[in-house]
N, C-alpha and C positions, 0 to 999 in steps of 0.2 A: 873141378874148376874153381879158381879163386873168385870171390864175390866182386861184383861191380859195385862201385860206390857212387851214390848220387847225393849231391848237396843241393838242398832247396833253399835258395837265398835271394834276398832283396834287402837292402839296408833300410828301407822304409817299413815301418810297422803297418799292420792292417791290410796286407796284400793277400793273405790266405796261405802263408807259408806252412803254418802248423796244420791247418785243415788239409792242405794238399799232401803233406808228409803222411799224415794219418791215413787218409783215404786211398792214396796211391799204394801205400804199404798194405792196406787191407785188401785192395783189389788184386795186387800181385800175389798175396798170400792165398787168396781165393783161387788163383790159377795153379796153386800147388808149389809156388816158389817159397823157399825158406828166407824170411825177411827179418832183418834187424833194424829197428828204428833207434836213432841216436839223438837224444835231446841235448842240444848245445846252446840252449837259451836259459839264462838263470831264472827267467820268469816261470819256467817249467810247465808251460801250457800243454806241451805234448804229453808230458808225464801225467798231468791231470786228466787229459782226454783218454789216456790209457788206463785210468782207474785208480790212480794214486791220489787220494783225497787231500793229504797234507804233505806235499813233497818236502817242505822245509823241516819236517820232523824226521825225515829219513836219516839214518846213521851214515857216517862218512864212508863206511864200507858197502854202501848201497847206491852210490851215485858216481857219475862219470868223472866228476872232478878228482876223485881219488887216483885212478890210474893215470890221469893227466899229470897230476903232481908227482906221482911215482916216476914216470918217464922223465919229467923235468929234472928230477934228482938222481937220474941214472940208476933207477931201481927197476925191477921186473914188474910190469903192470898186472894188476889183479883182474883184468877185463872179464875173463870167463866167469869169475866168481860172483860178479855183481849183475849179470844179465837176468832180467825178469821175464817170465813167460806171460804173454798177453792172451794168446789163444793159439790154436793150431797153426803152425807155420809162421807165427809172428811173435817176436821178442822185442825187448826194450832195454836200452841203457838210459836210466833215468837221470834227472837233473834236479837241482834246487838252487837256492840263492848263493851257495858257496861258490858256484861257478863265476859269479861276479868278482870274487876275490882272486880266483885263478887268472882271470883276465888281467888284473893289475899285476899279479905275480909274474906273468909271462914277460912283462915289460923289462924285468930285470934279468931274464935269461938271455945270455949273449950268443950261445951257439945252438943252432938247430931248433929254435923255438917254433918255427913255422911247420916243422915236421913231427911235432909231438903227437898229435892225434893220429897221424898215419901209423906211428909206432904203437899207439894204444890199440889200434884195430888189428894189427898184424896177427895176434894170437887167435883171432876168430874168423879170419878171412876164408878159411876152408870150410867153415861151418854153415855158411849162408850163400844164397844165390845173389842176393842184393842187400846192400846196406844203404839206408836213406837217412841223411843228416838234416835235422831241422835247425837251421842257422839262426843266430841272434839277429835282430834288426839293427845291425851296425856294420862297420867295416873295420873292426878291431882285430886284435891278435887271434881270437878264437875263430873268427870268420876266415882269416888268412889260413889257419890250420885246416878248417873245413875244406877250403878250396885245394890246398896242397894234398890233402888225403884223397880227394874225389877223383873219379874218372870223368864225371859229367855233371853239369849244372842244370837245374830247372829254375827258371826265374819267374815266379808268380808276379803278374802285373795287374793290380786292381785297375779297372777301367776308369781311372781318374787322372787328372793332369799331373799331380805331384808324383804319382807312382811312375809314370813314364819319364818325367823329367829327371829322376834320379838314376836312370839307366846308365848315363855316361860315367858316373862315379863307380858304379859296380863294374862296368866294362874295364875301367882303369885298374881296379884290383884284380880282375880276372887276368889281365895282361901281366901284372906283376907275379901272380901265382904261377903262370905258365913258365916263368924263368926257372922255377924250382920243380915244376910238374908239367913238362912239355906236352904230355899226352892229354891234359885236361881239355875238354870241349864243352861248349854250351849245347845241351841236348835240345833245349827250346825255351823260349819265353811262353808263358802260359797266361792267357787273359782270364781273370777271375772276377766273380761277383758282378757279372754283366747284368745291367738292368735296362730292358728295352724301353722303359718309360723316361729315361734321363737323356736328354738331347746332347748334353756336353760329351757323353761317352762316345758318341759317334765320331766326334773330332779326334778324340784320343785314339780310337781304334784306327782311324785313317793314318794318324801319325805313326802308330806301331806297324801298320802295313808298309809304310815307307821305310821303316827300319828293316823290315824283312827284305825289301827290294835291295837294300844295301848290305845284305849278307847275314843279318841276325836270324838264326833259325827260330821258327815259331810253330807251336803245335796247331793243328787244325781244330782240335777240341777247344771249346770255350766253356768255362765253368759259369753257369748262371747264378744269380743271387736267388736264394730260396729259403723258405721258412724251415724246411726239413733239416738243413745244416745247422741252424741255430738251435733247434730242438734237440738234435743229436748231441751237440756239445754239452748241453745241460745234463744229459744222461750218461756222459762219459762213454759215448759210442761213436764210431764212425758213422757217417750218414749212410754208407753202404750197408752197415749192419742194422741201423735204425729204420731206414725206409728205402730199401733197395730199388723200389720202383720209381722213386722221385727223380726229377730232372737232374738234380745235382749229383745223386748217386750214379745215374746212368752216364753222366758226363765224365765222372772220375773213372768209371770202368772203360770208357772209350780212351781216356788218357792212358790207362794201363796198356791198352791194346797198342797205342802209339809207341809206348816206351819199350815194350817187349822186344822188338827187333834190335834195338840198341843193346839191351841186356844180353841177348843171344849172340850178338856179333862177335 
């Protein structure tokens, strides 16, 4: 069966996209699924969390920017050759700052620029059960590619006002992407970094619940704020690997349980 592709996206930074990508991937790999993580952010945070100390020192034949450029130039992508093994059932397509130049280059591509990532991933679709894309915190050409390549979107929403406010912009790009990818669906919005001691978050959660009543799918799982997640990131581990009994790790494992039926459908 061909892989299901999930794009983890929100144009606002600091919403937990990379942490969600890493930990959801780790949780699904722990269930025995073969998972490929794709770092589509030039800041390369996902690559760093997966153990690459100096992503900007990676050679061109080790980063996702290279097959993207190859497809843009009508060449055969080297996708399979640049995949890095993280651990059992979990692999990575790494990124670095070169991806920011690819973003600008795509502006000059006139035909099919929104489908380039889809074509980059085609050679490995039968090698994995699920591919999870960590999107950049913007609504540029690369994020458009992420959405056109994906089957479903997960939208991390930090429990703060500005995170919720930007949802309309993302939903606009989602609608645009569906003109090229009619099968694209929002799997769910995911509330992250919930702090029970901050009263303002209650109003934001109420606002998001109203969005749910108007048809926005939302996960039942809420990811709490926790020291374990911060400690795990400094040791280049998922929180699931670092402290599996923590509330954050347990929440991400519940998220994987929620995502599994969508993957298996």
